[in-house]
Each structure stands twice: as C-alpha cells, then as structure tokens.
N, C-alpha and C positions, 0 to 999 in steps of 0.2 A: 457690831455692824448691822445695819438694817437690811431689809429685804428689797429685792428688785421686783417691781410690778411690770409685767409684760402684757400689752394690749394687742390682741390679734383682731382680724377683721371678722372672723366667724368662729363659732365653737369648734368646728372640725379642725380648723387650722390651729387653734389653741391646744387641742389634744395632741396634734402632731408635734408641736413645739415642745410640749411636756415630755413626749417620748424620746426626744433627742437630748434633753438636758439631764445632767447628773444629779437628780433630785428625786425624792419619793413624794408623789403628789396624791392628795386626797381631794375629793369633790366637796364643795361647800353644801350645806343643808338646803340652801335656796337655789342651788345649781347655777349660780351666776359666775362662779370662778372655781379654779382648782389651786391648791396651795401646798407648797413644800417647805423645807427648812430655809431655803435661800430665795426661792422664787414664788411669786403669786402670778398666776396667769388668768386673765379675764379676756373678754372679747366684746366687740360690737356685734350687731346683727345687720350688716350693711351699714347704712347711715342711721345713726341714732339721733342726730341733730340736723336741723335744716333751717333755712331762712324763714323768718316769720311772715305770716300773711299781712297784707296792708293794714287790716283793722287792728293789729297789734301795736301799730304806731299811732293810729287815730281811729276811734270807733266809727267816725263818719265814713271811713273808707270801706266799711262793710257793704255799703250800697255803691253801685257802679254809676258814677256821674262823670260826665266828660269834663266838667269844670275842675275836678280834682286831679286831672292828669297834667303833666306826668308826675308819677310818684317816684321821688328820688331821695331815699333815706340818707341822712348824713352818716349814720352808723347803722349797720345792719344788725337786727336782733336775731338771736338764735333760740329755737324752741325744739322740744322733742318732736320727732316725726309723727309718732302715734303712741297709744297707751303701752303697747308691747315694748317699744323703744324706750319709753319713759321709765319703765320698770328696770330695764337693764342699765340705762344711763344712770339712774339713781345708785345702783349697785357699784358701777364703775367709779362714780364720783366718790362714793364712800371709801372704796379701796384707795383711790388717789390721795385722799385726805388722811389716811391712817398714819399715825406718828411713826410706826415702824417701817414704813415705805420711804426710802430715801433716794430711790432712783426709779425712773420710768423708761421702759423701752417701747418705742412705737414699732409694732410688728404687723401693722396693717399692710395691705398689698403695696408692693414697691412701685408706686406710680402716682400720678397727679391726684386721682380720686382717693387712693388710700391715705395720702397725706392729708387730704381735706377731712376725711372721716376722723382721723386722730386729732387734727387741729381744732375742729369744732368741739369735740368731746373734751379735750384738755382745757380749752378756753372757758367752757361753761362750768368747769370744776372750780374755778377761782383759786388756783394754787400756783405756786412758783417752785417747782422742783426740777432738778436737772433731767433732761430728756436725751436719750440716745436712739439711733435709728437702726433697726434690723433690716437689711436689704437682701431680699431673696429672689432668685430667678428659678430656683428648683426647690421642691419640697422633700427631697431625699434626706435621710437622717444625717448623712455626711455634709450635705450642703447647709443644713440648718446649724450644725455644730460649727462649721467654718464661719458662717455668718455671725454667730454669737462671739466668735473669737476676734472678729473685725467689725465691731459695732461702730457706726459713724456718729459723730457729734450731731446733736439736734440742730445746732446753728447752721450746719452744712446744708440743711434742707430748706433753709429760709426762702430761697428763690423759687423752689418747687411749690412751697406753700403759698407764696404770693401768686403764682400762676393759677393754682387750684382755687384760691379765694376769688381771684379775678374772674375765672370761668364761671363760678357759681353765681357771683353777684351780677355779672353781665347778663347771664341767662335770665335771672330774676327781673332785672331792670327792663330788658328789651321785651321778654316774653310777657311780663305782667302788663306793661303799658300798651304794647301793641295789641294784645288779646282784648284788654278792656276797651281800648279805643275802637277797634274793629267791631267788637260785639255790640257796643252801644250804638254805633252809627249804622249797623246792619241788622238791628234788632227786628225790623219788619221783614227782613229777607230770609233769615235763618232761625230755625228753632234751636236755641241753645247757643253756647259760646262759639265764637270764631277763633279757634286756637291758632296763635302765631308764635314763632320763635326763630331765633337767629340760625338754628340748624335745621329744624323741621321744615320751615317755609321754603328755603332754596331746594331742599330735597323734593318736596312736593312739586315745586316748579318744574323740575326735570320730568317727573312722571306726568303731570298735567299737560304740559306743552307737547310732550310726545303723544299723548292721547288725542289732543286737538289735531295734530298732524295726521294721525290715523283716521280720525273722523272726516277730515277735509279731503282726504286722498281720493282721487278718482282713477281707477285702474284703466290702463290703456293696453290694447292687444298688440302683440308682436309675434313674429314667427322665427323659429330656428329650423335648420336643416341638419339632420344627422344621418350618417351612412355607416353601414357595416361592410368592411372590406375583408378579403381573404387572399393571402399569398399562397404560393404552392405549399403542399404538405400540410394543408389545413391550419395554416397560421392566421388566425382571425384577430381583428382589432376593429375599433370603431373610431370615427372622426366626426368633427362638427365643422360646418361651413365657416370659413374664416372671414367672410366679407363684412362682418359686423355682428355684434351680439344680437341685435334686434333688427330684423329686416321686414319689409312689407310682404303681405300675403301673396301678391302676384309674382314678386321676385322669387319667393320661396318655392312656389309651385313650378316656375320655369326652371329653377335649378334641379328640382326633382325630376322633371321630364327630360332634361338634357343629360342627366347622369344615370338614370335607371338602367340596369343591366349593362352598364358600360365597363370600360377597362381604363384603369388609371395607372399612374406611375408615382413612386415615392420620389418626390423631387427634392426633398430636404430631410436629413436625419442628423440631429445633433445630440450628443451625449455630453453631460458635464456632471461634475461631482458637487453635491450640496452637503453642507455640514450643519447639524443642529446641536446647539450647545445645551448642556443640562440646564434646567430651570433653577432660578435662585431658590434659596431656602424660603420657607413660609414665614410671613408675618400673619397676624390674625386675619386681616382683610383678604389676603390671597387664599388663606385656608378656607375662609367662609365662602368665597367665590367658587372654589373648587368643589366644596361640599355641596353647594347648590347645583352646580353643573352636573356632577356625577351622580348624586343621590337624591336631589330634590330637597335637600335640607334647607330650612330657613336659616338666616344668619344667626338667629338666637339659638336654634337647635344645635348648630355646629359649636357655638361658643359654650353652650351648656355641657356638651360632651367633652370639649377640650378642658373645661374647668374641672370636671370630674377626673379626667386623666391626670391633671396637675395636682389636685388636692387629695383625692382618694387613692389613686393608683400609683402616684409619684412616678408616672411613666413619661411625661413630657415636661419641658421647662415652661416658665410662665407664659400663658397664652396671650395675654392682652398686650402684645408687643407690636410696635410699628416698624421694627427693623427686620431686614432680611439678611443680615450679616452676623458674623461672630467676631468677638474681640480677640486680639492676639493671645490673651492669657488662656483662651479656650483650646489652643492648638494641642497641648499635651493631653487633653481629654478626648480628642476625636477618635483615635484608634481604640482606646479602652471602651468607649461608648459603642463603637461599631462592633467590637467583639461581643459585647453583651446583647446587643440587638440581634446579632447573627445566631444566637443560641435558639431562636425560634426558626423553624425550618423555612418559613416563607421568605426569610431574609438572609439565609446562610450564604448563598452564592454571592449576593451583592456585598455582604460584609467581608467575605473571603478576599474579594478583589481589593477592597479598601485596605485590608490588613497586609496585603502583599506589596503595597506600594512602598518603595524606599523613600519617596518624597511625595507628599500630598500636594495636589494642585490647589493652592489656596488663594489665587488671584481674585476670583469672583466669590470667595467665601468669607475671607477675613478682611475686615476694614474697620479699624477702631473709630474712625471719624463718623461712621454711619451707625454706630451703636450708642444710644443715649442711656435711657433707664434700663432697657432689657435687650438682649440679643435675640436673634432669630429663634423660631420655634424648632427645637430638636428633641430627640429622645434623651432621657436622663441617663446618667452613668449608673445604672442599676439593672438587675434582671427583671424582666417584665412578664408577668403571668397573663397571657392573652385569654385564658379560659375564665378568668375572673371579670373580664370586661364585658359590658353589655354590648348589644349590637351596634349602637351609634358610636360608642367609645372605640370599639374594635375598628370600625371603618375610618374614624378620624386618626387613630394611632397608625393605621396602615399608611395613610397619606403622609404623615409626618416622618415615619420610619423610612419609607421608600425615597422620599425627597431628600432626606439626610444622606442616605447611601448613594443615591444617584448623582448628587452634586460633585462627588469626587471621581466619577467615571469620565471617560473620554467622550468626545462628541459622537453622536450618531451620524453615520455617513450614508448618504443616499446617492443612487445613480439617477439623474434626471434625463429623460429622453423626450425630445420633441420631434414629431414626425409631421411632415406636410405631404399630403397626397393630392395630386392634381388629376381631375377628370374633366375633359372637355373645357379646359381653362378655369374650372371651378376648383378652388383650393380648400381642402379640409385639413384641419389640424387635430393632432392627437397628442396628448401629454401623458407620460408615464413616469412613475417614481418607484424605485426599488431599494429597499433597505439592504445595504451590503455589509455594513459594520454596525452591529446593534449598539455598541457603546453603552451610554447610560440607559437606553431603553431596555437593555437586558434585565435591569432591576425590576422592570414592570412585566417581564415575561416575553418581550418581543425579541425574536431572533432574526438574523440576517435571512433574507428570502432567497430561494434558489433562482437561477437565471431564467428558467422557463417554467411557468405555471400558467395555464390558460385562465383568463378572467374576462368576463363580458361586460364590465362596467361601462356605462355611457357617460360621457363628459367627465370632467375632473381627472384624477390620476388613475391610470390603469396599470396593471402589471402586463407589460407587452411581451409578445413573442420575439424571437430573433428576426430582425428586419434589416434589409440592405438598401442603401440609397441607389436609385435607378431601377430597382426591380419593378416588375409589372404586377398589378393586383386587380382582382375582379370586384365589382360592386355587387355585393350579395343582396343588399336592401338599402333603400333610401326613403326617408319620409320627412315631411314638414310637420312641425309641432307648434300648435297654437299655445302661446303663453300670455300671461298678463303681468304687467308691472305690479310689484308688491308694495304695500305701505311700509313705513318703518316698523321694525319689530318692537313689540312692547318690552318694557324692562322686565327682566327676571331679577331676583335678588342678586345673582352673580353680576349682571351687567349694571345694576343700580349701585352696588357697592363699588364697582370699578369707576362709575361716573362720579360718585361721591369722593373717591380717593383722588381724582384728578380734576375736581371742580367742574365737572360736566364735560370736560374735553375727552373726545373719543380716542384713547391711546391704548393700543394693545401691547406694544413693545414693553417688556418688563423693565428694561433699564431706563426708558423714558418715563415710565410710570413712577419709578423710584425717584427720579429727579423732581416730580411734581408733588411729592408727598406733603411737603410743608405748606401747600396751598389748597389742600382738600377740604371737603365739608365734613366736619366732625373729626373724630379720632377712631382708630380701630376698635377701641373699647366702647365707643358710644353708638356706632352706626347701626348695629342690630336693634338697639333700643329705640332709635329714631324711626326706623322702618315700622316697628311694632306700634309706636306712638301714632303714626299716621293712619295705621289700620284701626287702632282703638278709637280715634276721634272721627272715623268715617270719611277720611279723605281719600284713602286708597283701599283696594280690595285685592285679595289673592284669587286668581282663577287658574287652577293648576299651578304651574310655575310662574305664570305671568302676574305682574303687578299692574292693576288698572286704576286710573284715577276715577273717582266717582263724580257725579254731576256737581256735588257740593265742593269737592276739591278743585274741580276745574273752574267753577264760578268764583271761588275765593281768589285764585291766581289771576283770573281775568280782571277782577275788581282792583287788585293790587297793581296791575299793569307793570310798569317798569320800576316800581319802587325798589330801592337798594336791598330791602329785606328779601327779595326773591332772587338775588344775585348769588350764585355759587362763589364768585370771586370775592364777595364781601366777607362771608364767613370764613372762606379760605384765608383771607388776609388776617382775620382775627385769630385763627388758629396759629398762623405763623407768628403773630405778635405774642401769643401766649408762650410759644416755644422760646421766643427771644427773652421773655421775662424769666423763664426757667434758667436761661443761660446768663442772666444778668446784663443783657444787651438792650433791654427796654424796661420801663418802670411801671409798676402797678398804678400809681397815681395818674400817670399820663394816659394809660389805657382806659381806666375807669372814667376819666374826664371825657375822653372821646366817646365812650359808651353813653354817658349821660347826654351829651350833645346829640348823638344819633337818636336816642329815645325821644328826646324833645322834638326833633325834626320829624320823626315818624308819627308822633301824635298829631302834629300840625298837618301832616300830609293825609293821614287817615280821617281827619275832620272833614275833608272834602267829600267823603263817601256819603255824608248825610243827604246829599242831593241826588244820589244815584238811584235810578229806577231799575229794579230787577225785572228782566223780561220773563214773564211767566208762560209756561207751556200751555197751549190749548190742545187738549187731547181729543177733541171732536165731540159729537153728540152723546149725551147721557143715554145709556141703554134702557133707562126707565122712562124719563120724561122728554128726552130729546134736546134739552138745553145743553149748551156747551159745558164740558167738564174742564175746569181751569185749575192749574197748579196753584196752591197757596203755601204758606209757611210750613204747615203740618201735614198737608195731604192733597188729594185731588178730588174736587167735588163740583157739583152743579149749582151750589148755592153761594150766595155772596152777601155782603152787608145789605145790599138793596133788594135782593131777591132770594128768598129762602129755598127755592127750588123744590125738589121732591125728597131731599134728605140723603140722596146717594153720595157716598164718600168712600174713598180708599185711602187709609192713613199711610203716610210715607214710611214709617218705621216698623220693621218686623224683625224680631230677634236680632237686634243690633245692626240691621242693614237698612239703608234708605232705598226703597224700591224705585228703580229708574223709570222714566217715562215709557220706555219700550215695553217693559214688563206690565205696567199698568194698562197700556193700550191693549195688550194681548188678553189680559183679564177682562177688560171691558168687552172685547169682541167675542171671546169664546168661553169665558167663565173659568178658564184654567190655563196653565202654561204647558206647552208641549214638551219642553225640555226643563231639566233641573236648573234652578237659579243658584248661583254661587254666592258666598260671602256672608251667610248667616253665622251667628256666633252663639254657641251653647253656654250653659252655666259653667262649664269647666274652663272656658276661655278658648277652646278649640273651635275652628270653623267647620261648617258643614254645608251641604247643598241639598236642595229639595224642590220638587214641583209644588206649585201653588194652585189654590182654587178660591173662587169668590163665592161667599155664601151670605144668605140673609137669615138672621135668627127669628125666633117666634115674636120678638118685639119689633121686628122690622129693621134692625140695625145690621149694617153690612160689615163683614169681617173677611179678612184674607187668612186662610188656613193652609197648613201644609197638606199636600195631596200625596201622602206616602203611607205605606202600610204601617210603619212604625208609629206614625202620628195617630192613625186610627186605633192602634193598640195601646196608645198612651205610653209608648216606650221612648227611650232616649234616641236622638238622631245619630246615625253613624258619622264619625268624625273624619274630616279630611286629614291627610297626612301632610299638613302644611308646616309641621315642625314647631308649632306654637306650644310652649310648655304650659301645662295646666297651672292655674293659680294655686299658690300655697304649697309648694313642694318642699317646704321646710328649710331651716337653716338660713332664713333671710334671703332666699333666692326665688321668691315668688314673683310672678308677673303681676301687673296691675289688675285688680279684679275687674271682670267684664261687667258691662252694663246689663242690668236685669230688664226683662221685658216689662213694660208698663212703668218703668222708673228710670232714674238717671243716676249715674255714678258721680259722686262729688269728690273733687280733688282740691285740697287746700292750695290756694293760689301760690305758685312758685315753690311749692313744697310737697308736691305729690310724689310719694316714694315709689319708684319703679325699681325694686330691689333685684337687680340682675347680677348677682355675684359681687356686689359692692361698687359697681361702676355706674356713672351717669345716674345717680340717684334722683336728682332733682329735675322735675319737669320744667318746661319752659314757660310757665306762667299761665296755665289755663285755670280758670276759676268759674264759679257759677255766675250767670247773669243775675240782674236784680230780681227777676221773676221767673224762676226756673219752671219749665213746662212739666206738667204732670203726665204727659204722654210720651 
C-alpha cells in the first residue's frame, strides 16, 4: 500500500498535523516536507499559484492600450506567484507525482480560499490521483485526529471549488479591465495606475462620499438649557430643557432668566424595567469591530492575533468565519469547554455559572441553518496557557472567552427612570438607568448598582437619587450652552467593517445585521485586506482611529460617478451569488458570463473619461516669483508647458503619502507645518506622522523634509500603533511590501500576492501603466 500525501496551507499547520498523526516524521533535506512510514506532509505558503498576467496570453498586452480591452481569456492560465512560491510548488508537484503516493489529502484552510489554494496547486501538477478533504474548525490534537477519521470525498467540495475559482477569475476580469481602462483614460490626471476592483471600489466609495459630506458640511449654532436641581436632604440631579434639542439663543436666554433661583415641581416620574440580551457569539467581522473599538486594533491586527491563537496556541476555533452560531453537534462540547476556560481565574465565576445550569439556553446560540463552513468563534476544548500569549493575543482571547461564557447568562436588567421637572411652565427632563440584575454583564465584572449613589452626570443616563412625584425642588443652577451641529463622523475600521458587512446600510441591531450578511461587501476573511489595499494605493489614510479618503481617492470616485462598480449592492449581490454557487443553486458558467458582460460594459463606460478635464487646484502666488502655483500630475509648481517660471516646485509624494493642498499651502506660507502630518509610511510598512519643512539645497532645488529630531539625527521615525503588520513576518503571512521613496512597487497584474494567512491572495487587477513614473 502506498503513502498518503497531506497538503497543508502553511508549514506551521503541517507540523501540527504531523503531531496528531500516528507516524514518526522526519524533515526532508530541502525542508519542503516531512515524511513518515504512512504519511508525507507538505505545504503551500499561502497561494503558490495565481492567475497569469495578460501578457502571458499575448505579448502585446504588456503595453496598456485601450484598443485591446476588454481582456477576457477563454481559459485562465496559472503561474507561480513568485520565485519563493515556485520553489515550494516544484517540490509539492514532485511529491504529488511520486509513484508511491496513491492518495492526496487537501488540508488547506477549510473555506473558499483554502480550496482555491489546493485546486490551483493540484491542477498545475498535471496528475489524476484521488483527493480527500480534511475539514478543520479547531487545531487541537483531538480535533485533527477526529477530522482524519472523517475525511470528506474530494468530489464533495466541487461546488466550493467552483465558487472559489469564480471569485478569483471575476476579480481578475473586473479589476484588470477596469484598472487598465481607467488608468489609460486618466493618464494625464494621475501619476500611476488608477486601481479599481469589484470590492475595493465600493468600499472606497463609502469612505470618499463620507469625506465629501464632511467637507461640504456647514456647522449651525444652537442652544441647550441645562439645570441642576436639589430636593430636600441634598438629593441632587440635573435636567435638560424639553422644548426641543436645538433652540434659538433668545429663547434659551429667556428660559434661563425665568427659571434662575426658582422652585420647581416633579410633575412626572416613570420607572420601567429594561432588559438587555447577551450579545451573539463572534464571527470574524464582529471580533474585528470590537477589537478596533476597544483597543484601536486595525482589522488586520485583530485577524493576525486570532490566527496565532488558532494555529499556534490552539486556543480558539477557526477565526475566518462568517457565522455567529453553533451547530447542534457542538452542544455536548459547551460545558467541557466552559470548564476548561474557567481554569483561568479571570473566567472562573462566569464558567461556574454555565456549569451550574441544568439546561443551557440555546435559542440564540445553536442554529444549524446559519452555520455553513465554520461555526462561531469560541474557545477550544483544551486548557489554555494565558502566560504564553502575547499582548494582542491575550486581548483577543479575552474577548472570545468572555463572549462565549456571557451568551449562556441571563439578560441584564436595568431600572429606567424618567423624570420631568416643571419650573414656571418650563419642563426639564432627566433620564436615569440603574443596573439591578447584572446577568451576562457579570462576566465582564459589572455588578448590580446600589439604589442610592450620588452622581452628577449631565445629559444622558444618570444614577438618580430617590425622588417622588409631586415633590418640590430648588433650581440650584441653570445655564444656556452654545453648541454647533456636527458633521457626519469619519469611518473607523469598526464602523467601516460594519458598513461593508451590510452593504453600506447603517444597521446597529445585531440580529438585523445577521440578516444582511449575504449582501455585504467582501467576506469576513477579505475585508481587512481590502482596507489595507486602499491604504497601500493611496486612496485612504489612517489618522488615529479615523479612516480618511485622500484627494486622489475622492477624485476617483467623483469621476466614476454612479457607475455600478461604486455600488455596495452590486458586489453584495455577487457575494450572494458566490454563496449560491457553493450551495449548488447557481452555476459558475452563468456567473462568469455575467462578469464578462459587466467588464465589457465597464470598459465602454470608462472610455467616456477620455474627455474629462480634471480641475487643478490653484494654490496662490509662488513665494519666490509671484506666479500662481498650480497643481499638476506629480506636484505643485509655478511653471507650465508655456512658462518655465522660477523652478519652484513641491512634489506630491513623500514617504508613500500624497501631500494634500492644505499642507502645501501651509509650507508655501510659513516654510513648515505647525502640526504633525499623518499617513507617512516607513520601510517596515508601518505608518508614522511628522512635521514638515520646505528647504532649498545648494543647487537651488526645493525639497520637503521631515522637521523632527529623529530626522535630523538620521534615525528611524517612531511608528503609529495602527496595527499594520510589518512586511515579511514569515510563514507566508507578510503584508504587501511598501512602496519605497523615490520608486514604485510593482504588482503583477491580477496576481499581486497579499499573503495574509492564506486568504484573499489575489489583488483586484492593479498593474503598471505603460510609462511608470520614476518619482
């Protein structure tokens, strides 16, 4: 009997599989696989194979010409992603072709992209050997052994493979054609490629249109009136005038004058019980949103920590899940898992409650219909050593463990009190909320609050003293407060992930969000990579926790107008159809036919951009010669084709950032920036912020330099804690290499590998324009 070849997605996973199999393994001399008496285990390094660039089909396509569009291959060619991948691919192919290998097990990640990694690798080997599928949701030794005992026939995964290939080819077709068409037609407007894609473009649309709303917003003043009251025995509380949230200044002043030092009466006092249900279990997107809200983690940083918890620590189940529910076959695992989680002191009390239940409340936890490839993120049934976890891993594990325990606890119960106090016919409202039964909140350390505890909060919920309807109160103070209407808030990663999940619809209710999942932008596994992609190509920037669209990003979306490519609903519909292909309810040929039609229509629509004139900013007089400084494709200068000017210029690009007009104006006016400018990117791929100064060298050339001590000392810039992982952190999990100053990063069209744990490997079709800029 021959041997079984097992193909894992990463070397670390391959080693874990070896540790669970009853075989004695030795590493090969070339370190490409490990081998025992019955099994050979090798691995990919993320994607080894990707879709070929257009010039692989026809050399003339190396040049970007509009006449060659759309590019619609009859059959897609596969090529190694890069030299490192080619080496491992050659080794894997050699193993697949060995005569003593009579069975192959696909042990790549159990999902759409894992299926694609194996399918492309197997196809390029040119063999016909039986394939079985190892399907894992947990990396514990027991889970691996059970999965090997229940291998699934390879044919069972045919629909999943169809969806995976369709996703990959659709992204290539749409991204490649849209990017080339837009870049060619807008060559005079932008320096470099105009990257478009069926997921990144609607995501950019959300951020860019929000930024335009903010820029167009004009604040309007309004007034509030707030008063402090005191009943007998020093029972103090505050109230806000009820006659409208926003009132005119003269009315506010009159209310103050008519109520100052007055006496009022509690004319209404209502108490009612409010209940708050435990939150649903985490899927990846909700975990990433919570990580961003609580810790400021980027989506990629949370995913990286969760992946390490899954692969290295075996502490949580498969993280790249879109489900927030458990299947019924997990019910027997719940209490044993809770018992093991509770062995760490931080979770003992919560686990003790779960273990005490005769009957677990499973109505909002178990739902077989809402579990596809993987169930919700929960701790694994094993003992977890928190001391071995890094800081990020510990925080993410804490979220998962507490959410798991809390979901089996009862509702939290609050007492809601609404008080209306009338003074000279002016009514002030006070709202108070007190936790009286902690329920699931006890898992997070929140206890029921005592009935009386003074608190002087203004507006919102207060912890109120004992009050009685009809009793008299004194006005201790009253004031009018000038406020201004506020613009819409910028997206954070948490809110952007939420908008992507619901195709741009503002939905906070967890159950409603759940119903929208099949219509979202991207998938939980791909959303972090899409956000990083938009940052990499200079369409958005991080500023603290906010995501801000750059001028380039806004211009691109303006130029696209109402094109379907900007529509969240369009890509949401595609994601829904890919899900139907997985379920056998839609077909791959029908989907790809629609994609080809859409790409053709997109090219025709983008052809209209050839007549578009980009409005260039006029920054005012040159500080040297007085001529107007005008924005051009690469910089801001006082010279033009017809007038050489004095040679003054400020180049747009600095350390991976396009300098906005506002910053350039400040440099022209004062020679330096008063505040640090955000969004620069260092060689590690991490962002940093710095003040700038404008200098002229001995040859008379103008340069923008960093105006910081570390720059003068030729040291590295301090990095922002934006959560971006540095490039090249090993085992195929590197981010795309950052652009270097003075140069450009080149990505193979439709095949730029963004190796983030093996998901969303292929870019959406960015490639170099015909004449790449040297600046």
